[in-house]
MARFI-643722 format. One record per residue: residue number from 1; residue in one letter; z, y, x negated of N, C-alpha, C in turn. Coordinates in nm, 4 decimals. Layout:
BEGIN
[rec NUM, 'a', [Z, Y, X], [Z, Y, X], [Z, Y, X]]
...
This chain:
BEGIN
[rec 1, 'm', [15.7873, 3.2157, -11.1393], [15.6636, 3.1696, -11.1990], [15.6676, 3.0180, -11.2063]]
[rec 2, 'r', [15.5487, 2.9610, -11.2118], [15.5409, 2.8160, -11.2250], [15.4148, 2.7759, -11.2997]]
[rec 3, 'f', [15.4241, 2.6645, -11.3695], [15.3075, 2.6037, -11.4319], [15.2495, 2.5034, -11.3340]]
[rec 4, 'e', [15.1200, 2.5080, -11.3151], [15.0501, 2.4117, -11.2304], [14.9655, 2.3229, -11.3205]]
[rec 5, 'l', [14.9818, 2.1949, -11.3062], [14.9081, 2.0953, -11.3829], [14.8075, 2.0330, -11.2872]]
[rec 6, 'y', [14.6809, 2.0294, -11.3259], [14.5786, 1.9776, -11.2342], [14.4616, 1.9185, -11.3120]]
[rec 7, 'r', [14.3727, 1.8521, -11.2395], [14.2512, 1.7969, -11.2992], [14.1325, 1.8806, -11.2537]]
[rec 8, 'd', [14.0424, 1.9101, -11.3492], [13.9247, 1.9902, -11.3179], [13.8115, 1.9011, -11.2667]]
[rec 9, 'a', [13.6955, 1.9594, -11.2421], [13.5807, 1.8859, -11.1880], [13.5334, 1.7755, -11.2814]]
[rec 10, 'g', [13.5597, 1.7900, -11.4108], [13.5224, 1.6887, -11.5093], [13.6316, 1.5859, -11.5331]]
[rec 11, 'a', [13.7341, 1.5867, -11.4487], [13.8485, 1.4945, -11.4552], [13.9351, 1.5162, -11.5794]]
[rec 12, 'e', [13.9284, 1.6345, -11.6409], [14.0166, 1.6666, -11.7529], [14.1390, 1.7400, -11.7015]]
[rec 13, 'w', [14.2486, 1.7277, -11.7739], [14.3745, 1.7927, -11.7375], [14.3717, 1.9394, -11.7802]]
[rec 14, 'r', [14.4230, 2.0247, -11.6961], [14.4352, 2.1685, -11.7234], [14.5675, 2.2189, -11.6686]]
[rec 15, 'w', [14.6068, 2.3369, -11.7150], [14.7259, 2.4015, -11.6624], [14.6955, 2.5479, -11.6346]]
[rec 16, 'r', [14.7753, 2.6051, -11.5465], [14.7728, 2.7498, -11.5234], [14.9141, 2.7950, -11.4918]]
[rec 17, 'l', [14.9440, 2.9181, -11.5314], [15.0734, 2.9799, -11.5054], [15.0537, 3.0795, -11.3923]]
[rec 18, 'r', [15.1233, 3.0557, -11.2821], [15.1056, 3.1391, -11.1632], [15.2330, 3.2180, -11.1338]]
[rec 19, 'h', [15.2160, 3.3458, -11.1055], [15.3263, 3.4345, -11.0683], [15.3652, 3.4073, -10.9234]]
[rec 20, 'q', [15.4846, 3.4531, -10.8842], [15.5302, 3.4344, -10.7460], [15.4359, 3.4999, -10.6450]]
[rec 21, 'n', [15.3636, 3.6031, -10.6873], [15.2733, 3.6721, -10.5953], [15.1379, 3.6017, -10.5819]]
[rec 22, 'g', [15.1217, 3.4887, -10.6509], [14.9992, 3.4104, -10.6391], [14.8976, 3.4340, -10.7487]]
[rec 23, 'q', [14.9145, 3.5395, -10.8265], [14.8181, 3.5682, -10.9326], [14.8352, 3.4728, -11.0499]]
[rec 24, 'v', [14.7217, 3.4344, -11.1077], [14.7232, 3.3504, -11.2271], [14.7420, 3.4417, -11.3476]]
[rec 25, 'l', [14.8466, 3.4158, -11.4245], [14.8782, 3.4976, -11.5418], [14.8138, 3.4426, -11.6681]]
[rec 26, 'a', [14.8014, 3.3109, -11.6762], [14.7420, 3.2463, -11.7928], [14.6910, 3.1100, -11.7506]]
[rec 27, 'e', [14.5970, 3.0594, -11.8291], [14.5460, 2.9249, -11.8018], [14.4986, 2.8617, -11.9314]]
[rec 28, 's', [14.4891, 2.7301, -11.9289], [14.4440, 2.6600, -12.0492], [14.3002, 2.6987, -12.0775]]
[rec 29, 'g', [14.2697, 2.7161, -12.2025], [14.1344, 2.7533, -12.2407], [14.0428, 2.6335, -12.2559]]
[rec 30, 'e', [14.1001, 2.5165, -12.2376], [14.0228, 2.3940, -12.2532], [14.0796, 2.2870, -12.1616]]
[rec 31, 'g', [13.9988, 2.1855, -12.1354], [14.0458, 2.0688, -12.0628], [14.0968, 1.9660, -12.1616]]
[rec 32, 'y', [14.1941, 1.8880, -12.1199], [14.2535, 1.7853, -12.2045], [14.2214, 1.6480, -12.1471]]
[rec 33, 'k', [14.1898, 1.5545, -12.2337], [14.1626, 1.4169, -12.1903], [14.2909, 1.3486, -12.1433]]
[rec 34, 'r', [14.4008, 1.3777, -12.2135], [14.5279, 1.3124, -12.1815], [14.6262, 1.4117, -12.1205]]
[rec 35, 'r', [14.6972, 1.3667, -12.0182], [14.7978, 1.4505, -11.9533], [14.9031, 1.4966, -12.0543]]
[rec 36, 'e', [14.9419, 1.4072, -12.1453], [15.0447, 1.4404, -12.2443], [15.0020, 1.5581, -12.3309]]
[rec 37, 'd', [14.8737, 1.5672, -12.3644], [14.8248, 1.6789, -12.4450], [14.8315, 1.8089, -12.3659]]
[rec 38, 'c', [14.8023, 1.8008, -12.2377], [14.8109, 1.9187, -12.1518], [14.9563, 1.9651, -12.1408]]
[rec 39, 'e', [15.0470, 1.8713, -12.1240], [15.1891, 1.9061, -12.1168], [15.2373, 1.9679, -12.2488]]
[rec 40, 'h', [15.1815, 1.9211, -12.3600], [15.2144, 1.9804, -12.4901], [15.1662, 2.1262, -12.4951]]
[rec 41, 'g', [15.0479, 2.1538, -12.4401], [14.9977, 2.2909, -12.4327], [15.0912, 2.3806, -12.3541]]
[rec 42, 'i', [15.1444, 2.3291, -12.2449], [15.2417, 2.4047, -12.1651], [15.3658, 2.4335, -12.2485]]
[rec 43, 'a', [15.4136, 2.3336, -12.3210], [15.5326, 2.3513, -12.4046], [15.5103, 2.4592, -12.5100]]
[rec 44, 'l', [15.3901, 2.4647, -12.5664], [15.3603, 2.5681, -12.6661], [15.3642, 2.7075, -12.6051]]
[rec 45, 'v', [15.3144, 2.7204, -12.4833], [15.3178, 2.8509, -12.4155], [15.4620, 2.8898, -12.3868]]
[rec 46, 'k', [15.5425, 2.7950, -12.3461], [15.6840, 2.8244, -12.3205], [15.7539, 2.8745, -12.4472]]
[rec 47, 'q', [15.7161, 2.8207, -12.5614], [15.7744, 2.8645, -12.6888], [15.7241, 3.0024, -12.7290]]
[rec 48, 's', [15.6128, 3.0444, -12.6757], [15.5510, 3.1692, -12.7191], [15.6319, 3.2920, -12.6806]]
[rec 49, 't', [15.7377, 3.2745, -12.6059], [15.8225, 3.3896, -12.5747], [15.8844, 3.4465, -12.7006]]
[rec 50, 'q', [15.8774, 3.3716, -12.8099], [15.9287, 3.4181, -12.9380], [15.8191, 3.4833, -13.0225]]
[rec 51, 'a', [15.6977, 3.4862, -12.9709], [15.5853, 3.5396, -13.0471], [15.5954, 3.6916, -13.0598]]
[rec 52, 'a', [15.5474, 3.7420, -13.1715], [15.5462, 3.8863, -13.1950], [15.4364, 3.9525, -13.1128]]
[rec 53, 'v', [15.4547, 4.0779, -13.0816], [15.3521, 4.1578, -13.0157], [15.2859, 4.2422, -13.1236]]
[rec 54, 'v', [15.1538, 4.2345, -13.1337], [15.0790, 4.3079, -13.2354], [14.9880, 4.4074, -13.1659]]
[rec 55, 'd', [15.0004, 4.5328, -13.2001], [14.9149, 4.6378, -13.1434], [14.7829, 4.6375, -13.2188]]
[rec 56, 'm', [14.6793, 4.5846, -13.1568], [14.5499, 4.5720, -13.2212], [14.4721, 4.7047, -13.2223]]
[rec 57, 't', [14.5291, 4.8092, -13.1618], [14.4615, 4.9392, -13.1641], [14.4955, 5.0185, -13.2898]]
[rec 58, 'l', [14.5971, 4.9723, -13.3628], [14.6333, 5.0410, -13.4870], [14.5372, 4.9996, -13.5963]]
[rec 59, 'k', [14.4902, 5.0974, -13.6720], [14.3982, 5.0689, -13.7820], [14.4771, 5.0266, -13.9039]]
[rec 60, 'i', [14.4266, 4.9244, -13.9688], [14.4883, 4.8766, -14.0924], [14.4143, 4.9401, -14.2089]]
[rec 61, 'a', [14.4875, 4.9908, -14.3054], [14.4267, 5.0562, -14.4215], [14.3279, 4.9619, -14.4892]]
[rec 62, 'g', [14.2100, 5.0128, -14.5187], [14.1104, 4.9356, -14.5895], [14.0137, 4.8606, -14.4998]]
[rec 63, 't', [14.0285, 4.8779, -14.3676], [13.9354, 4.8077, -14.2776], [13.8501, 4.9054, -14.2020]]
């Protein structure tokens, strides 16, 4: 897998995570004015491997 850093049509920085088979697995939900902010977004995604998985199909009591 690899992160691709690029500029969109509006000249804002964006990223996407691409699998070896060419499919895009994730992408930035917004454009960034500064490259450093885009790189920070990538760093946050890299840290997300520690994130919990929540099954949203389970009903919570009282909802």
